[in-house]
C-alpha positions in Angstrom: 131.2 117.5 103.1 129.1 114.4 102.6 131.6 112.3 104.5 131.4 114.6 107.5 127.6 114.7 107.4 127.5 110.9 107.1 129.8 110.6 110.2 127.6 113.1 112.2 124.4 111.2 111.3 126.1 107.9 112.3 127.1 109.3 115.7 123.6 110.7 116.3 122.0 107.4 115.3 124.2 105.5 117.8 123.5 108.1 120.5 119.7 107.9 120.0 120.0 104.1 120.1 121.8 104.3 123.4 119.2 106.7 124.7 116.5 104.0 124.1 118.0 102.0 127.0 118.9 105.0 129.2 115.6 106.9 129.4 113.0 105.9 132.1 109.8 105.7 130.2 108.3 103.8 127.2 107.2 107.1 125.5 110.7 108.6 125.6 112.3 105.3 124.4 109.9 105.2 121.5 110.9 108.8 120.4 114.6 107.9 120.8 114.2 104.8 118.6 112.4 106.8 116.0 115.1 109.4 115.9 117.8 106.7 115.6 116.0 105.3 112.5 115.5 108.8 111.0 119.3 109.4 111.3 119.9 106.0 109.6 117.5 107.1 106.8 119.5 110.2 106.3 122.6 108.1 105.8 120.8 106.0 103.2 119.8 109.2 101.4 123.5 110.3 101.3 124.3 106.9 99.7 121.8 107.7 96.9 119.4 105.0 98.2 116.4 107.3 98.0 113.8 104.6 98.1 115.2 102.8 101.1 115.7 106.1 103.0 112.2 107.3 102.4 110.8 103.8 103.1 112.7 103.7 106.4 111.2 107.0 107.6 107.7 106.0 106.6 107.8 102.5 108.1 109.4 103.6 111.3 107.0 106.5 111.7 104.0 104.2 111.3 105.6 101.6 113.6 106.2 104.1 116.4 102.6 105.3 115.9 101.3 101.8 116.4 103.5 101.5 119.6 102.0 104.7 120.9 98.5 103.4 120.3 99.2 100.2 122.3 100.9 102.2 125.0 97.7 104.4 125.4 95.5 101.3 125.5 97.5 98.9 127.7 100.0 100.8 129.8 99.2 101.1 133.5 100.6 104.7 133.6 99.5 107.4 131.2 100.9 106.6 127.8 104.1 105.2 129.3 105.2 108.6 130.6 105.7 107.6 134.2 109.3 106.5 135.2 109.8 102.8 135.1 112.6 100.3 134.8 113.3 99.9 131.1 115.9 97.1 131.1 115.6 93.8 133.0 118.4 91.3 133.5 120.9 94.0 132.6 124.0 91.8 132.6 122.4 89.2 130.3 121.0 91.9 128.0 124.4 93.6 127.8 126.2 90.3 127.0 123.6 89.5 124.2 123.8 93.1 122.8 127.6 93.0 122.7 127.7 89.5 121.0 125.2 90.6 118.4 127.1 93.9 117.7 130.4 92.0 117.4 128.8 89.4 115.0 127.2 92.0 112.8 130.4 94.1 112.7 132.5 91.1 111.8 130.0 90.1 109.1 130.1 93.6 107.6 133.9 93.8 107.6 135.1 90.2 106.9 132.5 88.7 104.5 133.7 88.8 100.9 130.9 90.8 99.4 130.4 90.3 95.6 131.6 93.0 93.4 129.1 95.0 91.4 128.6 93.9 87.8 126.7 95.3 84.9 125.7 98.9 84.2 123.9 100.9 86.8 120.2 101.2 86.2 118.9 104.5 85.1 116.3 104.5 87.9 117.6 102.4 90.9 114.4 103.1 92.9 112.2 101.6 90.2 114.5 98.7 89.7 114.5 97.9 93.4 110.7 98.3 93.7 110.2 95.9 90.8 112.6 93.4 92.3 111.1 93.5 95.8 107.4 93.8 94.9 107.1 92.3 91.5 103.5 92.1 90.5 102.2 92.5 94.1 102.3 96.2 94.3 98.4 96.5 94.3 98.2 94.0 97.1 100.7 95.9 99.2 98.8 99.2 98.6 95.5 97.6 99.8 97.2 96.1 102.8 98.7 99.4 103.7 95.3 101.2 103.6 93.7 98.4 105.7 96.5 98.7 108.3 96.0 102.5 108.4 92.3 102.1 108.9 92.9 99.6 111.7 95.2 102.0 113.5 92.6 104.8 113.3 89.9 102.4 114.6 92.1 101.3 117.5 92.9 104.9 118.4 89.2 105.8 118.4 88.3 102.9 120.6 91.2 103.7 123.0 90.3 107.3 123.4 86.5 106.7 123.7 86.7 104.2 126.5 89.8 105.6 128.2 92.8 103.8 129.7 90.7 101.9 132.2 87.8 100.7 129.9 84.5 99.9 131.5 86.0 100.4 135.0 86.0 104.2 134.3 82.2 104.2 134.1 80.8 106.1 137.1 78.6 104.0 139.4 76.0 105.1 142.0 77.3 105.2 145.6 76.5 102.2 147.8 74.2 104.3 150.0 71.7 105.0 147.2 71.4 101.3 146.3 71.0 100.3 149.9 68.3 102.9 150.4 66.3 101.6 147.4 66.5 98.0 148.7 65.5 99.1 152.2 62.5 101.0 150.9 61.3 98.1 148.8 61.6 95.8 151.8 59.8 98.2 154.0 56.9 98.5 151.5 56.6 94.8 151.3 56.4 94.2 155.0 54.1 97.1 155.7 51.5 96.6 153.0 51.6 92.9 152.4 52.7 91.1 155.5 51.4 93.5 158.1 48.0 94.1 156.5 47.3 90.4 156.0 48.3 89.5 159.5 46.0 92.1 160.9 43.0 90.8 159.0 43.7 87.2 160.0 43.8 88.1 163.6 40.6 90.1 163.4 38.8 87.2 161.8 39.9 84.8 164.5 38.6 87.0 167.3 35.2 87.4 165.6 34.8 83.7 165.2 
């Protein structure tokens, strides 16, 4: 049963990965990529790699959230939902992808991996965490909280100003501004220039 489920998850992961390059928007590509990693995480859980499986889900979820924030802030179309060309230089991209896939497959099948030695740890998750983090667990926890706070702040800034930033601020129509300037100019000429000229002319006639 586990072998069948593993095979199904593998097929779904590959299908979601292909969908990343087949859909026509950044938002849909992000969701497809997230699904692909979730299926891979399910395979890790089937292999009793609980820590790596849960970590994959958590990291990819946060990464996709960060991508969504940047799409809201910087994409020209609303959150990357409008159709757009997702792949450029298709022939070159296909050649590079095929070469990388072939290289990784050959490495997985042909490299003489070392055989396992020693007894299996009672808690592989704890052993892996200590091997990866060592004495820096507190630092990683603080950095994680800081990154999460940064994401929340970026989201608030993006939603408060909108996609177009200051350009979305409403401005007065040109007619109102022109009317104000015209009124000011009229007042200056009527009360200052006109009145002074009249007095000057009157004084000259009297003299």
